C-alpha positions in Angstrom: 64.9 77.6 93.4 66.1 80.1 96.0 69.7 79.1 95.6 69.5 79.3 91.8 68.0 82.8 92.0 70.7 83.9 94.4 73.5 82.5 92.1 71.9 84.2 89.1 71.6 87.6 90.9 75.2 87.4 92.1 76.5 86.5 88.6 74.4 89.3 87.1 75.7 91.9 89.6 79.3 90.7 88.9 78.7 91.0 85.1 77.5 94.6 85.5 80.4 95.5 87.9 83.4 93.1 88.0 84.5 94.8 91.3 81.2 93.8 93.0 81.7 91.4 95.9 79.4 90.4 98.8 79.6 87.6 101.2 76.7 85.2 100.7 75.4 83.2 103.6 72.9 80.4 103.0 70.8 78.6 105.6 68.4 76.4 103.7 66.1 74.1 105.5 66.6 70.6 103.9 63.2 69.5 105.2 61.0 71.7 103.0 58.2 69.7 101.3 57.3 70.7 97.8 55.0 73.7 97.4 52.8 74.7 94.5 53.9 78.1 93.1 54.7 79.9 89.9 58.5 79.5 89.9 59.3 82.1 87.3 57.3 84.7 89.3 58.7 83.9 92.7 62.2 83.9 91.1 61.5 87.4 89.8 60.6 88.5 93.3 63.8 87.0 94.7 66.0 88.5 92.0 64.6 91.9 92.7 65.1 91.5 96.5 68.6 90.2 96.1 69.5 93.1 93.7 68.1 95.7 96.2 69.9 94.2 99.1 73.2 94.0 97.1 72.7 97.7 96.4 72.1 98.6 100.1 75.1 96.7 101.4 77.4 98.2 98.7 76.0 101.6 99.5 76.9 101.3 103.2 80.4 100.1 102.2 80.9 103.1 100.0 79.6 105.6 102.6 82.0 104.6 105.3 85.6 103.5 105.2 84.9 101.1 108.0 87.7 98.8 108.9 86.6 95.3 108.5 83.1 96.0 107.1 82.1 93.2 104.7 78.9 93.5 102.7 76.9 90.4 103.5 73.6 88.9 102.3 72.0 86.1 104.3 69.2 83.9 102.8 67.3 81.6 105.1 64.5 79.2 104.1 62.2 77.4 106.7 59.5 74.9 106.6 56.6 76.2 108.7 54.1 73.3 108.2 51.4 75.3 106.6 53.8 77.7 104.8 57.3 78.1 103.6 59.4 81.1 104.8 62.2 82.9 102.9 64.2 85.5 104.7 66.6 87.8 103.0 68.8 90.0 105.2 71.6 92.4 104.3 74.0 94.4 106.5 73.5 97.6 104.4 72.2 101.1 105.1 68.8 100.1 106.4 65.4 101.7 105.6 64.2 104.8 107.4 60.9 104.4 109.3 59.2 107.1 107.1 60.1 105.1 104.0 58.9 101.7 105.1 55.2 102.4 104.5 56.0 103.4 100.9 58.2 100.5 99.9 55.6 98.4 98.1 53.9 101.4 96.3 54.4 101.5 92.5 57.1 103.9 91.3 58.5 104.5 94.8 62.3 104.2 94.9 65.2 105.4 97.0 67.7 104.8 94.2 69.1 107.7 92.2 67.4 108.6 89.0 68.1 106.1 86.3 69.0 103.3 88.7 65.5 102.1 89.7 61.9 102.3 88.4 60.2 101.8 91.7 58.3 98.8 90.4 60.3 95.8 91.7 58.9 95.7 95.2 55.5 96.6 94.1 55.3 93.9 91.5 56.9 91.4 94.0 54.3 92.3 96.6 51.5 91.6 94.2 53.1 88.3 93.2 53.5 87.1 96.8 50.2 88.4 98.2 47.7 88.4 95.3 49.0 85.5 93.2 50.2 83.2 96.0 48.1 84.3 99.0 51.3 84.9 101.0 52.8 87.9 102.8 56.0 89.9 102.5 57.2 92.1 105.4 60.3 94.1 106.2 62.3 94.7 109.3 65.1 97.3 109.3 67.4 99.4 111.4 69.0 102.4 109.7 72.8 101.9 109.4 72.6 98.2 110.3 70.4 95.9 108.3 67.2 95.2 106.3 65.4 91.9 106.3 62.5 90.9 104.1 60.4 87.9 105.0 58.3 86.1 102.5 55.7 83.6 103.6 54.1 81.4 101.0 51.2 79.3 102.2 51.1 75.6 101.4 47.3 75.7 100.8 45.5 78.8 99.6 
C-alpha cells in the first residue's frame, strides 16, 4: 500500500509538472504482518505527506544552485511487533522550530497562497490518531531535512 501511494504521488507530480524529478529511496520491511486499517484513509495521509515532501525538496533545489544536490525522498516501513512504522524523509528546506507546533492545525500552511489549503496534515493527523489510534511526529533540521514518522498500532 505504501509503495502504491508513493508511485501514485510521483506520477501525479510528474503529470502536473513534467520537469519534476526526485530520487525515491525505498526501504520496506518484508516481514510486516497484516494490520487492520482503512486503506483509502491511510493512502490519503501518505499522498499528502509525499506531496508536501516533494514540494520541500524541490523548493530547496530552486533556492540554491548547489552543485550535486539531488532532491530525495526516502520511505521506510518497519514491523515493531505491536505496531507498524512508516517514515517519510526528504532532504528539503526543513521546518523551522516555531512552525512545528502549528503543522497539524487546520488551515495552517507554509505554501504560497493558492498552493495549499492547510488541511492535509490536519486531516492526516486526525486519521492517524483518532481513527487508527496511532501517532504522527516530525523531526526536522532547517536547510537539511524533514522526517515524518507514523506509527499505527496493531491492536487498538
